[in-house]
N, C-alpha and C positions, 0 to 999 in steps of 0.2 A: 375415745373412739372418734369423736368429731374432730379432735385435734389431728389424729392420724389421717383421716379423710382429707382434711384441709391441706396437710403436708403433701399428700399424694397429688392432690389437684394442683398445688403450686408447682410440684416437680413436673407434672405433665405440661404445664404452660411454659416451662423453661426450654430453650432450644437445646437439641441434642448436640453431641460433639461434632457431627458433620455440619450442621447449620452454623454452630459457633465457629468452626474452622473456616467456613465459607465467608462469614462476616469479617473475620480477622484478615483473610486474604484480600477481600474487597477493600478494607481499610488501608492495607499496605499499598494496593494498586492505585487507590485514589489519593493517597498522601501527596505525591508529586504535584498533582493538579492543584490541590489546596495550598501547597507550599508556594507555588508560583503566585497565586492570588495574595497570600499573606505578605510575601516579599514585595509585591508591586504596591500594595496599599500602605505598608509600613517599612519603607526602605531606610537604610542607614543614611543615605545621601539622596535626597529627592531631586532628580534631574529631569523630572517630567516637564516642567515649563521650558527647559532648554531643548529637550527633544521635540516638543510641540512647535517651538519657534524655529527650529533648524532642520533636522533630518527626517523627522517622522512623516511630514506630509509627502516627501519624495518617496519614502519607503512604501507608504500606503498607495500612492498613485501608481508606482511601478508594479506593485503586487496586484492591484485591481486590473490594470491593463493586461498583465501577463495571464491572470486567471480568465479574463474575458477572451483573450486570443486562444488559449488552449481549450477552453470550454466550447467555444464556437467551432474551432477546427476539429476537435474530437467528435463533436456532435455530427458534423457534416460527413466526416470520413467514416466513423463507426456506423451511423445509421444508414448511410448510402450503401456501404459494403454489405451490411446485414440484409438489406432489402434485395440486393442483387443476388446474393448467394442463396437466399431462402425462396424468393418468388420468381426468379428468372433462371434460364439455362443458357449458358454461354461457354465458349471454350475455356477449359481450366477451372470451371466452377467448383468441382469437388476438391481440387487442390487448394483453392483460395478459401474454401469453407473452414479449413482448420489452420491454414498458413497465416491468415490474417492475425492470429494470436501471437505469432513469433516475436514481434517487437516487445512484448511483455518481458522477455528474457534479457533485454538490453537496458540497463539503467540509463537514465537521462544523461548522467555525467559522462558515461562512456560514449554515448551518441554525440555529445558536445565535443569531446576530444577528437573523435573521428571526423566529424564534419569540418571542424576548424583545420585539422591537418590536411584534409582533402582540398579545401578551398583557399587556404592562406597563400601568401605570396610565393612561398617555396613549395607549395603543394602541386600536385600533378595538373590541376585545371589551369592555373595561371602560368605554370611553366609551359604547358602545351600551347596556350594562347600566344605566349611570347615567341615560341619557336615557329608557330604557324604563320604569324603576321610579321615577324621580324622586329618586334618591339624589344628594346634593350632594358628598360626598367619601368617602374610604376608611373613615371611621369609621362610615358608615351600612351597610356591608356587609362580608362576608368574601370574600376571594379568595386562592387559594393562592399562596404565595411562588414566584416564577419562578426565581430564581437559586439553585437547590439541586442536589444530586447527582442527584436523581430527574429533573430536567429535562435534566441532562447525559446521563444514561443514555438518556432518551427520544430525544434528538437523535442521539446516537451509534448507537443501535440502528437508527433509520430511515436513517441514512447508510451503515451497514455491512452490513445484512442481505442485500444482493445477492450478497455473497461466498458465503453459505450457499445462497442460491437457485440460483446458477449451478451449484455442485457437486452439490447435491441433485437439480436438474433433470436433469443429465447421468446421475446414478446411477439415477434412476427410468426414464429413457428406455432405458437399457441392460439393465434387468432382463428376465428371461424371462417372457413372458405365461403360460407353462405353470405356473410356480410359483404365480402368483396364481390360476390356474384350479383347481389342485389344492386350494388353501386354500378356495376357494369351494365346491368339490365336497364338502369335509369339513364343510361347515356354517358356515363363517366368513362373517360379514357384512362389509360394506365397511370399517367401523371396525376390526373384529378382523383382517381381512386386512392393513390398513395397519400396525397395531401389531405383529402377530405375524410378518409375512412381509416386507412392502415396507420398513418402517423399519429392521429389523435388517440387511437387505441393503444399504441405503443408509447405514448408520451410519458406516462409515469416511469417506465423502465429507462427511457432515454434520459429523463431528468435525473434519475438516481445515478446513472453512469456519469453524467456531466458533473454532478455534485462531487463524486469521487475524484474525477479528473482535476477539478478545481482545488480540492483539498490536497491532493498529491502535488499539484503545482505550488501551492503555498508552502508545502513541506520541503520542497527541493532546495538544496544548497549548492551541490557540486556544479550543476550546469549553470545556474545564475551567477555563481562566483567566477566561473571560467569565462563567461561572457561579460563580466564586469557590470552586472545589473544589480542595483542596490534595492533588494526587496526587504520585507519585514524579517524573514529568516536570516538573511545576510546581516541585517541590522543587529540581531541578537548576538551574532559572532563578533561584530565590530564593537559594540558597546561593552560586551563582557571581556573579550580577549584583548582588545586594543585599548579600551577605555578603563578596564578593570573596575567596572561598576555593575555589581550583581543586581542591585535594585533596578537600574535602568534596563538591564536585559530582561528582568521579570516583567517590567511594565510593557515593553514591546511584546513580550510573550503573551501578556493578557490581551493585547490588541489582536494578536494572531488567533487566540482562542475565541474572541468575539466574532471574528470572521468565520471561524469554523462553525460556531453555534448558529450564526446567521445563515450559512449555507445549508446546514441541516434543517433549520426552521423554514427556510424558503422552499426547500424540496418537499418537506412535509405539508406545508401550507398549499403548495401547488397541487398536491394529490387530494387534499381535503375537498370533499364534495364533487370530486371528478373521478369516480370509480366507474370503470367500464366492465361490463359483464357480457359474456356470451350467452344468449338466451336459447341457443340451439344445442341440443345434446348430441347432435350428429356431427361427427368429425370425418371428413373425407380427405384423401390425399390431395396435397397441393398440386394443382395443375400449373406448372411453371411456364411462364411466357418464354418462348424460344426467341433468343436474340441472335440473328444471323447477320452476315455481312459486316458492314461498318459498325452496326450497333453492338454486335458481339465483340468486335475488336475494341470498341470504346469501353465496354464493361470490363473486359480483361485488363485494359490499361488503367482504368480507374482503381481496380483492386491491386494491380501490380505496383503502381507508383508509391503508395505508402509502405508497402512491404519492401520495396527496393531501397528507399531512403531510410526506413526505420530499422531494417534488419540486415539486408544484404550488404549495403554500402559500409556500415560500421564494421561488419565482420571482415570484409575485404581489406579495409584500411588497417584495422588492428592486426589482422592476419599477416598482411604484408610487412608491417612494422615488426612483428614477432620473428619473421624470417630474416630480417636484417641483422638481428642480434639473437641467434639461437642459443647463445650461452646464457641468455637471461633466464631460461628455464632451469638452469643449474645454479642460479644465484642463491646463496644461503639465506639472504634476507627474504627472498620470495618464498622459500620453503618454510621459514619460520612464520611468515605472515599466513601462509596457507594452513599450517597446523593450528595456529591460534584461532583462525577463522572457523575451522571445523569444530574445535572443542567449545568455542564460545557459542556457536550456533546450536550445537548439540545440547549443551547445558541449558541454554535459553529455551529450546524446544521441549526438553524434558520437564523443566520447572513449570513452563507455561501450560503444558498439557495437564500436568498434575494439578496445578492451581485451577485450571478450567474445569477439571473433573470435580474438584471439591466445590467450586462455585455452582456448577450445574446440578450436582447431586444434592448438595446442601439446600439449594433453593427449591429443589423438587420435594424434599422432605419437610421443608418449613411450612408452618401454618401462617396464613395471611399473605398479603401482597408485598409487604415491605422488603423481606429478604430477596424476592424476585426482582423488584425494582432496583435494589442496591446492586445486585449482581449484574443487571443490565447496564447500570451506570458505569461499571468498569470498562465498558466497551468504548468510552470516550477517548481512552488512551490511544486507540488506533487512529482516531481522527486528529489527535493533537500531533503537530510536527515533532520530529525527533529533537530539534534544538530546544523546543519548549520543555519537553520531558527532561532533557539533560539539565536544564536550569532547575527544574523541580526536584530532580533526583539528587543532584550534587549537594545542595545546601542541607537537607535533612540528614543525609548520610555523613556529611562533614560534622554536623552537630553530634551525631551518634558516635563518630570516631573520637571526638574530643571527650565525650562522656566516658567511653570505654578506656581511653588512654589515661585520663586522670584518676579514674577508679582503680585501675590496675596499679598506677603509680602510688596511690595512697595505701592500697592493701598489700602489695607485694614488692614495692620499691622499684619497679621497672614499668615502662610504658609500652604500648603496642604501636604507637605511631599512627600512620594513615592506613589502618587495617582494611577499610572498605573503599575509600576514595583513592587510595594509592595502589589498588589492585584492580583486577578485572571484574570484581564483584559489582561495582557500580555500573559497568557496561552491561553485564548480564541482567541486572535488575531493570535497567532502562529498556532492554529488549523485551523482558517479560511484561512490563507495564504497557509497552507500545503494542505488542502482538498478542496480548491476552485475549483480545476480542475474537481472534481467529479460533483459538482453542475453545473458548466459552461458547461461541456461536455454533461451532461444529458439534460439540458434545451436548449442548442443550437440545439441538435438533435431533441428534441421535438418540438421546434418552427419551424423546417424545415417541419413539417407536416402541418403547417398552411399555406395555399396557399395565394398568394398575392391577389387573388380575394376576400378572406374573409376580408382582411384589407380594400380593396376598398369599399366593401359593408358596413362595419362598418362606414367608413368615409362618405359614401353617406347618411347614416341614422343619421348623426350628431354627432357621437362619436369621441372624440379626442383620442390621443394615450393611455391615461390612461383608458378611457372607453373601447376602443377596447381590451386592455390587460385584463381588468376585465371581460368583457362580452364574449369575443371570445377566447382569448388565454388561460387564466387560466383554463377554463373547459377542454380544450384539453390536456394541459400539466400537470394537477394536479397529475396524476399518476406518471409521471417522477419526479416531485418535491418531492413527498412522498418517492419514491425509493432513490433519492439522499440524502434526509434528513436521512433516515435510515442508509445508507452506511457511511455517514459522522459521525453520532452518534457512530456507532460501531468502526470506525477507531479512533475516539477521545478517546473512552474508552480504546483502546489497546495502544495508543501512550505513549511511555515511555521517549525517549531522550529529547524531547522538554519540557515535563512536569517536568522532573528532574531538568533541568536548570532554568526554569522560575517560578516554583511554589514558593509562598511566604513561609516564615518560618513557620514550624509546620503545613504545609498544605499537605494533602495526598489525592491522588486519588486511585482507585483500583490498577492501574498499579504500582504506586510508593509504595503502601502498600505491594504488593507482592514482589517487588524488595527489600524493606527495610528488611522484615522478612527473605526472602530466602537468602539474602546476609549474614545474621547472622546465617544461617543454621537452622532456625526455620520454616521449611516447613509446619508443622502442623498448625501454626498460620497463615501462608500465604494461606493455602488451600481454605478456604471459598471465599476469594477474587479471587483466581485463577479460581475456578469453576464458579464464577459469570461472570468473563470476558469471559470464554469459552461459557457459556450459551448465553450471549449477542452476541458473535461472530457467533453463529449459525443462527442469523437472515439473514445476507446476503447470507449464504449458502442456506437457505430455499428459498430465492428469486432466486438464481441461479438455484436451483433444479427445481423450478417452470418453469423457462425459458427453461430448458432442455427438457421439455415436447413437444416443438414444433416439428412438423413432417417435414421431408425432402420433397421437392417438388416431387410429384409423389408417395409418400409413403402412404400406406393405414393406417387408424387408427388401433391401437392395438385391439386385440380381448378382 
């Protein structure tokens, strides 16, 4: 009897199938990160001293400068626009309230192609200047160089500032009006109230947005490659694809991961001990300051400028190029790339949402904090650049390919070849690793809405974990699952670095299609794919705009 009781107690301490499945999924997602570290510390050919003595300092310097430029620029544009749309009233405020998110739909590499095409020697700006002033060639006038780190920073800032805008807007809307009124009663003007009260209260949200912007800047490859800026991510491509040294690429990838962890640590440390609470339980409608005359026009211009250069101008340039070659919409290569992109993104979204559901539900059922911490650790894939994940994905899958090939050869007399790395499986796996954080974060938050009493009621009625998930949890979290799937699909459509490294030979997605043609200065041929990517990218913008419609506590519905 004692033996039976001990056996039952041991079984009760073992993880159930859901928790075990969640741990296996977490191990698969974290494997690429550990693989990068292993290859960096134990390379076949150690070129670290050579990298340190030659190219690595330049890569680091360019990356730091670019991150500082985009972080500062996005902070200024995003925070300023958020304050204007939330706390002031000026002509066009309601339009700009949601339109400021539109540049999120334009990947930075498409913005880079459009800006260069607009400003280069044969572009409309310089052609118009030559016709206006009678200049014959570039020797008759000076025009700033387009392909520089400053242009890269400009494009990345306009593409990424909505991250700061979104978080700062939410922070300003949630602030207590009482704190602002107290500041004004003590003699603070509008600017002093903003800098001494509103901005410090919103600082954690702004810092989080800037951290995301800087990590996305570190991840970018298409824009910096087009502007010939040698960053750490560009260095991964150079060392791996041009130098054929996987260990060196892994070592540069580890440097990138150090930067990512440093950014996350700095953002967390900045919030430690600086928590701001609203002590008032009364929320009243925000009394927006009316900006009339030149102040209203200045506010309108301040919001219109980033929207114009970040969304309208790229769309006009790409649209004009698409009209030059309308037959590009009928090109078989474009249709093949579109079909591949759709099924790759759909497969990645389906797998990632399923994996995220296992992670969230398994961690919910697990005993202790360890499974929850492991599940949350998988979110680091979203912070890791696509090029880094590509390095970590390719080597383990190549080793698995060799194992399967030689096993089949020994057992059945025929090999399977590059079963994983020679197909789209590696690309899909990289997408799942990178965007799993979206699925897990959404589903973990959605499962938090399911109270423990619901689980107990399902158990009382005879439902096991699977039955409770199917009958109780899924109806509640289905909306979050659909939203996560859409966001993952859109991010997969836009993903360039990982796709470039992992795609099979003669395999193009919309992102690589645009990159291949634009890199050869054939923007007209790339325009249909670029417009398709932007059209798909508008889906999450629409979701965010719908979410912006929520009212502040105490705020009356709009007339």
